[in-house]
N, C-alpha and C positions, 0 to 999 in steps of 0.2 A: 455255608450258603448265604447267611445274613451278612457276613463279612464281605463276600464277593458283591452282593447286591449294594451294600453301603458304598463300596469302592466305586462301583459303576455309577451310582447316583452322584457321588462326589466329583468324579471325572466329568460326567455329563454337565453338571452345574458349572464347573470351571470353564468348560468349552463354551457354553451358552452365555456366560458372563464376560467372556473375553471381549475387550474393547478394540476398536480400530485405532491403531497407533498412527497418528498424524503428525508430521513435522511440517512447519510452515517457515517461510523465510522471514516473515515480519509479524509483530504482535497484532496488527490490524486484522490480518488473515486468521490468526489464532483465535481471536474473539469471534469472528464469523463462523469458523469451523465448530467452535464449542457451542455457539448458539444454535446452529443448524443440526449438529450431531448429537447434542444433549449428552445423556449418560452413556451413549454408545461409542464415544470417542475419548481418546487420551491424547491431548494436544500439547506440543511444545514448540516454541519459536526459536529459530537459530539466532536471529538478531534481536537486540533489545529495543530497537526503534530509534536510538540515539546515533547510530552509525549512518554513514552515507551508504545507502543500499546499492549504489552503483559500484562501489569500490571495496566491498568486504573481502575477507580472505577465505580461502578454502582450507579452513582449520581442521586438524585431525579430529577434534570432538564433533564438528559438524558432519564429517564423513561417517563417524561411528553412529551418530543418531540417525542419519539417513539410511545407513545399512540395516538398521533395525525397524525401519518404518514400513507400514503398509501403504501409506499415502504421503506424498510430498506436495504441498500447495505453495505456489509462488504467484507473484503479481503477473509475470510475463511481460510481453511487449519489450523484451530485452532489458528490463530494469536490472535484473540480476545476472546479465550476460557475462560480466567480468569474472564471476566466481562460482555461480551455481552449477554450470555444466561440469566444472572440474570436480566439485563435490559429488555430483551424481555419478560421473564416470568412475571415480575412485571408490565409490561405496560398494560396488559389486552387487547392487540390488537391482535386478532386471526389471521388476514390476514398476519401479518409480522412474525409470528412464523416460525420456520424451516419447510420447505415444503409448507408453505402458498403461496397464489397467490402474495403477496407483499414481499416475501423473495427473496433477490437478493444477492447471494454469488458468488463473482467473481472467486474464486478458482475452481468452477465447470467447468469453460470454459478453464482452463489453464492446460497445461502439466507440472507438477512441477519437480524441480530438487531435489536431495538429499532425495529421498524416502528411508527410512531405511529398512534394511532387517533383518530377524530374530526376536527374541523376543524384544519388546520395553516396557520398564518399567521405573519407576521413578529413578532407580539407574543410568540410563544413562543421567540424567539431563532433561532439558525441550526439549526433542526430539519431533518433530512433526511427528506423524506416517504417515501422508498423504503427506509429502514432505515439503520443505522449503516454508514458506508463504510470503517471502519478494520479490515477483515478480514485485512489483511496480517500481523497479529500472531498469527494462528492457523495453524499448519502444515496443519491439516485443511481450513481454508477456502481456503488457497492451492492445495491439491490440487484442490478444486472449481473454482477460478478458472482453472486451467490448461487446462480443456476449451475455453475460449473462444480461447485462444492456438492450440491445435491446429486449431480450426475455421478461423480466419482464415489461418493459415500454409498450411493445406492448400488453401484457395481460391486463394492466391497462387501455390502451387507444388504442383499436384495429384499430380505424379509422386513427390513426397517424403512424401506423407501417412502411409504406413506407417512411415517413419522417425520422423516427428513423434510418432506414436502410441507407438512403442517408447520414445522418449525421455521422453514424458509418463508412461508406466508406471513408468519408473525414477525420475522426479521424485516421483511419488506415493509410491512405496516409501520414498524417502529422507525425505520429510516425515512419513510415518507412523512410521518408526523414530525420527526425531528427537523427535517429540512423546512417544512411548512411553518413550524413554530419559530425557528430562527430567522426565516426570511422576513417575518413581520417586524423584526428589530433592526434589520440592515438598511442603512441609508445608502441610496444608490449614488456612489461616488466613483471617481476615476482612481485607478490603482495600478501598481506595477509590482514586479517581482524581480529578484536577482537572477534566479534560474527558474525555468518554467516548471516549478514544482507545485504552484498554487493555481494553475490555470483552471483546473476542474472546480476548485473551490470558488474562484471568481465567477465562473460560468454558472455554478449551481445557484448563486444568490443574485444573479443579474447585475454584477458589477462590471463597469467598463474598464477593461484592461488595456493599457497602452504599451504592453509588451514587457520585455525583460531587459535588465541592465547588461547582461551578457550579450555580446554580439554573436558569438558562436558557443553553443552549449559545451560546458565543461572547460572553457578557456577564459581566464580572467580578462576583463575588458582593458583596452589601452587607455592611456590618459585622455586621448582625443575622444574616444568613445564615451568615457565617463562625463566629460565636459559637454558633449553633444546631447546625451540623454538627460543630463541634469538640467540643461537649459530648456529642453522640450518639456520635462516634467514640471518645471517652475512655471513656464508660460501656459501650460495646460491645466495648472492648478490640481496636480495629482495629490490625493489626500494622504497616501501612505505607500511605502514600498515594503513588501514582505521578503524576508530572507531566512534561511535556516542557519544554525550555528556553524555549519561547515563553510559558509560563504566567507570570502576574505574580508576581514573587518576593516582594514585600511581602505579598501575600495569603497565599502559602505560609508565609512566616515567621510571620505572625499566627496562622494555623491551628495551626502547630506549637507556638507559645507557649501557646495555650489548651488544646490537646488532649494535648500530649506525644507525639503520634504522629509517628514519623520520616517525613520527606518525601524521596522518592528522585526525582531528576531524571534521566531517561533518554530516549534517542531513541525515536521511534515508527516510524522507517523505517530501512532500510539506508542507510548514509552512504558517499559516494564520497570524502570528504575527512576528515581528522582521525583519530580513533581507528581503527586498523586492525582491531581486534577486532570491529567492527560493520559491516564492509564486505560481509558476506554475510548471508543469511537465517539460517543456522545460528548465526553469530556473534552476531547480535542476539538470537535466542532464548536463547542461553547467558547473555548479559548480563542479560536481564530476569529469568530464573530465579534467577541469582546475586543479583540485587538484592532478592529476597524474603527472603534469609537474613540 
Protein backbone atom coordinates (compact mmCIF):
# COMPACT_ATOMS: atom_id res chain seq x y z
CA UNK A 1 0.00 0.00 0.00
CA UNK A 2 2.83 2.36 0.91
CA UNK A 3 4.56 1.53 -2.37
CA UNK A 4 1.39 2.32 -4.31
CA UNK A 5 0.92 5.59 -2.42
CA UNK A 6 4.56 6.58 -3.03
CA UNK A 7 4.23 5.81 -6.73
CA UNK A 8 1.05 7.89 -6.93
CA UNK A 9 2.71 10.87 -5.20
CA UNK A 10 5.74 10.57 -7.46
CA UNK A 11 3.55 10.44 -10.56
CA UNK A 12 1.41 13.36 -9.40
CA UNK A 13 4.51 15.46 -8.65
CA UNK A 14 5.97 14.78 -12.09
CA UNK A 15 2.72 15.87 -13.70
CA UNK A 16 2.41 19.06 -11.68
CA UNK A 17 6.07 19.93 -12.33
CA UNK A 18 5.82 19.44 -16.09
CA UNK A 19 6.77 22.60 -17.94
CA UNK A 20 5.22 24.11 -21.05
CA UNK A 21 7.60 23.30 -23.89
CA UNK A 22 7.96 26.46 -25.98
CA UNK A 23 9.85 26.78 -29.25
CA UNK A 24 10.52 30.28 -30.59
CA UNK A 25 11.83 31.39 -33.94
CA UNK A 26 14.21 33.98 -32.45
CA UNK A 27 16.20 34.56 -29.24
CA UNK A 28 14.40 37.88 -28.60
CA UNK A 29 11.13 35.98 -28.28
CA UNK A 30 12.76 33.26 -26.18
CA UNK A 31 13.84 35.87 -23.63
CA UNK A 32 10.31 37.28 -23.50
CA UNK A 33 8.74 33.85 -23.05
CA UNK A 34 11.20 32.93 -20.31
CA UNK A 35 10.57 36.22 -18.50
CA UNK A 36 6.78 35.93 -18.69
CA UNK A 37 6.58 32.16 -18.23
CA UNK A 38 9.15 31.93 -15.45
CA UNK A 39 9.66 28.47 -14.00
CA UNK A 40 6.60 27.19 -15.84
CA UNK A 41 8.25 27.10 -19.25
CA UNK A 42 11.08 25.34 -21.02
CA UNK A 43 12.20 27.51 -23.95
CA UNK A 44 14.45 27.03 -26.95
CA UNK A 45 15.00 29.21 -30.02
CA UNK A 46 15.36 27.75 -33.50
CA UNK A 47 17.54 30.61 -34.79
CA UNK A 48 20.62 32.04 -33.09
CA UNK A 49 19.79 35.61 -34.08
CA UNK A 50 22.74 35.93 -36.47
CA UNK A 51 20.80 34.52 -39.43
CA UNK A 52 18.56 36.51 -41.74
CA UNK A 53 15.16 35.57 -40.32
CA UNK A 54 13.55 36.05 -43.73
CA UNK A 55 15.55 33.28 -45.39
CA UNK A 56 16.21 30.53 -42.85
CA UNK A 57 15.86 26.87 -43.86
CA UNK A 58 13.22 24.35 -42.81
CA UNK A 59 15.84 22.13 -41.21
CA UNK A 60 15.03 18.61 -39.94
CA UNK A 61 16.09 19.51 -36.38
CA UNK A 62 13.69 22.47 -36.43
CA UNK A 63 10.88 20.15 -37.49
CA UNK A 64 11.70 17.72 -34.67
CA UNK A 65 11.75 20.48 -32.04
CA UNK A 66 8.42 21.84 -33.24
CA UNK A 67 6.95 18.33 -33.24
CA UNK A 68 7.68 18.08 -29.51
CA UNK A 69 6.51 21.60 -28.60
CA UNK A 70 3.40 22.65 -26.72
CA UNK A 71 3.72 26.20 -28.04
CA UNK A 72 5.50 27.81 -31.00
CA UNK A 73 6.10 31.58 -30.83
CA UNK A 74 7.04 33.61 -33.89
CA UNK A 75 7.29 37.29 -34.82
CA UNK A 76 4.61 37.02 -37.51
CA UNK A 77 3.74 39.75 -40.01
CA UNK A 78 5.29 37.36 -42.57
CA UNK A 79 8.85 37.73 -41.21
CA UNK A 80 9.32 33.94 -41.16
CA UNK A 81 6.99 33.26 -44.12
CA UNK A 82 9.77 31.73 -46.24
CA UNK A 83 10.44 28.79 -43.91
CA UNK A 84 8.29 28.53 -40.77
CA UNK A 85 5.09 27.33 -42.52
CA UNK A 86 7.12 24.43 -43.97
CA UNK A 87 8.47 23.55 -40.52
CA UNK A 88 4.99 23.67 -39.00
CA UNK A 89 3.35 21.58 -41.72
CA UNK A 90 6.04 18.91 -41.62
CA UNK A 91 6.06 18.71 -37.82
CA UNK A 92 2.73 16.85 -37.62
CA UNK A 93 1.91 18.81 -34.47
CA UNK A 94 -1.71 19.97 -34.82
CA UNK A 95 -1.82 22.27 -31.80
CA UNK A 96 0.95 24.60 -33.04
CA UNK A 97 -0.44 25.11 -36.53
CA UNK A 98 -1.78 28.54 -37.43
CA UNK A 99 -4.89 29.11 -35.32
CA UNK A 100 -4.11 26.21 -32.99
CA UNK A 101 -4.10 26.49 -29.22
CA UNK A 102 -0.29 26.45 -29.19
CA UNK A 103 0.19 28.99 -31.98
CA UNK A 104 1.76 32.19 -30.59
CA UNK A 105 2.22 34.94 -33.20
CA UNK A 106 3.46 38.12 -31.54
CA UNK A 107 2.54 40.37 -34.44
CA UNK A 108 -1.14 39.83 -33.62
CA UNK A 109 -0.74 42.04 -30.53
CA UNK A 110 1.29 44.78 -32.22
CA UNK A 111 0.18 47.86 -34.11
CA UNK A 112 2.68 47.74 -36.98
CA UNK A 113 4.40 50.50 -38.92
CA UNK A 114 4.78 50.73 -42.71
CA UNK A 115 1.54 49.04 -43.73
CA UNK A 116 1.54 49.34 -47.53
CA UNK A 117 -1.38 50.85 -49.40
CA UNK A 118 -2.67 49.92 -52.82
CA UNK A 119 -1.80 46.79 -54.77
CA UNK A 120 1.01 44.70 -53.27
CA UNK A 121 2.78 42.20 -55.53
CA UNK A 122 6.25 40.72 -56.12
CA UNK A 123 7.23 43.55 -58.47
CA UNK A 124 7.59 45.72 -55.35
CA UNK A 125 10.15 43.37 -53.80
CA UNK A 126 9.73 41.58 -50.47
CA UNK A 127 6.98 43.88 -49.23
CA UNK A 128 5.17 42.75 -46.08
CA UNK A 129 1.47 43.37 -46.71
CA UNK A 130 0.59 43.44 -43.00
CA UNK A 131 3.31 45.91 -42.02
CA UNK A 132 6.96 46.00 -41.01
CA UNK A 133 7.76 42.86 -38.96
CA UNK A 134 10.94 44.14 -37.26
CA UNK A 135 9.20 45.46 -34.15
CA UNK A 136 11.61 43.65 -31.81
CA UNK A 137 13.88 46.72 -31.85
CA UNK A 138 11.31 48.84 -30.02
CA UNK A 139 10.93 48.19 -26.28
CA UNK A 140 7.45 49.71 -26.48
CA UNK A 141 6.39 47.32 -29.24
CA UNK A 142 7.84 44.35 -27.36
CA UNK A 143 5.59 45.35 -24.47
CA UNK A 144 2.62 45.18 -26.83
CA UNK A 145 3.76 41.83 -28.22
CA UNK A 146 3.98 40.25 -24.77
CA UNK A 147 0.19 40.17 -24.54
CA UNK A 148 0.13 37.34 -27.08
CA UNK A 149 2.57 35.30 -25.00
CA UNK A 150 0.38 35.72 -21.91
CA UNK A 151 -2.70 34.66 -23.87
CA UNK A 152 -1.15 31.47 -25.24
CA UNK A 153 0.64 30.42 -22.04
CA UNK A 154 -2.57 30.98 -20.06
CA UNK A 155 -4.43 28.73 -22.49
CA UNK A 156 -1.78 26.04 -21.99
CA UNK A 157 -1.74 26.40 -18.18
CA UNK A 158 -4.88 28.25 -16.98
CA UNK A 159 -3.98 27.86 -13.33
CA UNK A 160 -0.87 29.96 -13.83
CA UNK A 161 -2.51 32.84 -15.73
CA UNK A 162 -2.26 35.29 -12.81
CA UNK A 163 1.45 34.52 -12.50
CA UNK A 164 1.93 35.12 -16.22
CA UNK A 165 0.09 38.45 -15.96
CA UNK A 166 2.25 39.50 -13.02
CA UNK A 167 5.44 38.64 -14.88
CA UNK A 168 4.14 40.44 -17.95
CA UNK A 169 3.52 43.60 -15.92
CA UNK A 170 7.11 43.43 -14.67
CA UNK A 171 8.37 42.95 -18.23
CA UNK A 172 6.42 45.97 -19.49
CA UNK A 173 7.79 48.10 -16.67
CA UNK A 174 11.34 47.00 -17.51
CA UNK A 175 10.90 47.81 -21.20
CA UNK A 176 9.37 51.23 -20.47
CA UNK A 177 12.18 52.10 -18.08
CA UNK A 178 14.81 50.88 -20.57
CA UNK A 179 13.44 53.01 -23.40
CA UNK A 180 13.04 56.07 -21.16
CA UNK A 181 16.60 55.75 -19.83
CA UNK A 182 18.19 55.36 -23.24
CA UNK A 183 16.07 58.10 -24.81
CA UNK A 184 17.79 60.62 -22.53
CA UNK A 185 21.14 59.78 -24.15
CA UNK A 186 20.02 59.90 -27.79
CA UNK A 187 20.84 62.97 -29.84
CA UNK A 188 18.03 63.69 -32.30
CA UNK A 189 19.70 63.30 -35.69
CA UNK A 190 18.87 62.26 -39.23
CA UNK A 191 19.48 58.57 -39.89
CA UNK A 192 19.07 55.93 -42.59
CA UNK A 193 19.06 52.16 -42.90
CA UNK A 194 20.02 49.72 -45.64
CA UNK A 195 16.92 47.54 -45.23
CA UNK A 196 13.92 48.64 -43.17
CA UNK A 197 15.03 46.61 -40.16
CA UNK A 198 15.68 49.54 -37.83
CA UNK A 199 12.51 51.56 -38.46
CA UNK A 200 11.00 50.71 -35.08
CA UNK A 201 14.26 51.55 -33.31
CA UNK A 202 14.44 54.95 -35.00
CA UNK A 203 10.79 55.57 -34.19
CA UNK A 204 11.20 54.55 -30.55
CA UNK A 205 13.86 57.19 -29.94
CA UNK A 206 12.44 59.99 -32.04
CA UNK A 207 15.10 59.86 -34.75
CA UNK A 208 14.32 61.34 -38.17
CA UNK A 209 14.68 58.55 -40.70
CA UNK A 210 15.26 59.49 -44.32
CA UNK A 211 14.46 55.98 -45.48
CA UNK A 212 16.39 52.97 -46.75
CA UNK A 213 19.18 52.53 -49.25
CA UNK A 214 17.23 49.69 -50.82
CA UNK A 215 14.73 50.88 -53.38
CA UNK A 216 12.77 47.63 -53.22
CA UNK A 217 12.92 45.42 -50.11
CA UNK A 218 15.15 42.38 -50.54
CA UNK A 219 16.67 43.63 -53.81
CA UNK A 220 20.17 45.20 -54.00
CA UNK A 221 20.04 48.83 -55.17
CA UNK A 222 21.31 49.80 -58.60
CA UNK A 223 24.37 52.02 -59.10
CA UNK A 224 22.04 54.90 -59.97
CA UNK A 225 20.03 54.34 -56.79
CA UNK A 226 23.18 54.29 -54.64
CA UNK A 227 24.41 57.54 -56.18
CA UNK A 228 21.03 59.23 -55.80
CA UNK A 229 20.58 58.24 -52.16
CA UNK A 230 24.20 59.06 -51.31
CA UNK A 231 23.79 62.60 -52.64
CA UNK A 232 20.56 63.04 -50.71
CA UNK A 233 22.17 61.73 -47.52
CA UNK A 234 25.17 64.03 -47.91
CA UNK A 235 23.05 67.11 -48.64
CA UNK A 236 20.72 66.29 -45.73
CA UNK A 237 23.61 65.73 -43.33
CA UNK A 238 22.58 62.21 -42.36
CA UNK A 239 24.53 61.18 -39.27
CA UNK A 240 24.67 57.41 -39.82
CA UNK A 241 23.32 54.52 -41.89
CA UNK A 242 22.48 51.29 -40.05
CA UNK A 243 22.89 47.89 -41.70
CA UNK A 244 23.08 44.27 -40.60
CA UNK A 245 25.91 41.85 -41.50
CA UNK A 246 23.70 40.33 -44.23
CA UNK A 247 23.67 43.59 -46.24
CA UNK A 248 25.97 43.62 -49.33
CA UNK A 249 29.21 45.16 -48.13
CA UNK A 250 30.30 46.49 -51.53
CA UNK A 251 27.06 48.45 -51.76
CA UNK A 252 27.62 49.88 -48.30
CA UNK A 253 31.22 50.80 -49.12
CA UNK A 254 30.14 52.58 -52.30
CA UNK A 255 27.45 54.50 -50.43
CA UNK A 256 30.00 55.61 -47.84
CA UNK A 257 32.50 56.67 -50.53
CA UNK A 258 29.91 58.85 -52.27
CA UNK A 259 28.17 60.29 -49.22
CA UNK A 260 30.78 60.38 -46.49
CA UNK A 261 28.08 59.08 -44.14
CA UNK A 262 29.35 56.52 -41.59
CA UNK A 263 27.91 53.02 -42.02
CA UNK A 264 27.39 51.05 -38.82
CA UNK A 265 26.96 47.29 -39.09
CA UNK A 266 25.00 45.97 -36.12
CA UNK A 267 22.74 43.00 -35.36
CA UNK A 268 18.98 43.42 -35.52
CA UNK A 269 18.24 40.54 -33.14
CA UNK A 270 19.45 39.22 -29.83
CA UNK A 271 22.35 36.80 -30.45
CA UNK A 272 22.89 33.49 -28.66
CA UNK A 273 26.49 33.23 -29.88
CA UNK A 274 29.36 35.65 -30.30
CA UNK A 275 29.38 39.04 -28.58
CA UNK A 276 28.04 38.56 -25.05
CA UNK A 277 26.88 42.20 -24.91
CA UNK A 278 23.98 41.48 -27.28
CA UNK A 279 22.66 38.27 -25.72
CA UNK A 280 19.75 40.12 -24.14
CA UNK A 281 17.14 42.63 -25.31
CA UNK A 282 18.64 45.28 -23.05
CA UNK A 283 22.15 44.59 -24.32
CA UNK A 284 21.07 44.94 -27.94
CA UNK A 285 19.29 48.22 -27.20
CA UNK A 286 22.38 49.55 -25.45
CA UNK A 287 24.56 48.64 -28.45
CA UNK A 288 22.23 50.28 -30.97
CA UNK A 289 22.01 53.51 -28.97
CA UNK A 290 25.78 53.55 -28.51
CA UNK A 291 26.21 53.09 -32.28
CA UNK A 292 24.45 56.41 -32.85
CA UNK A 293 27.22 58.29 -31.05
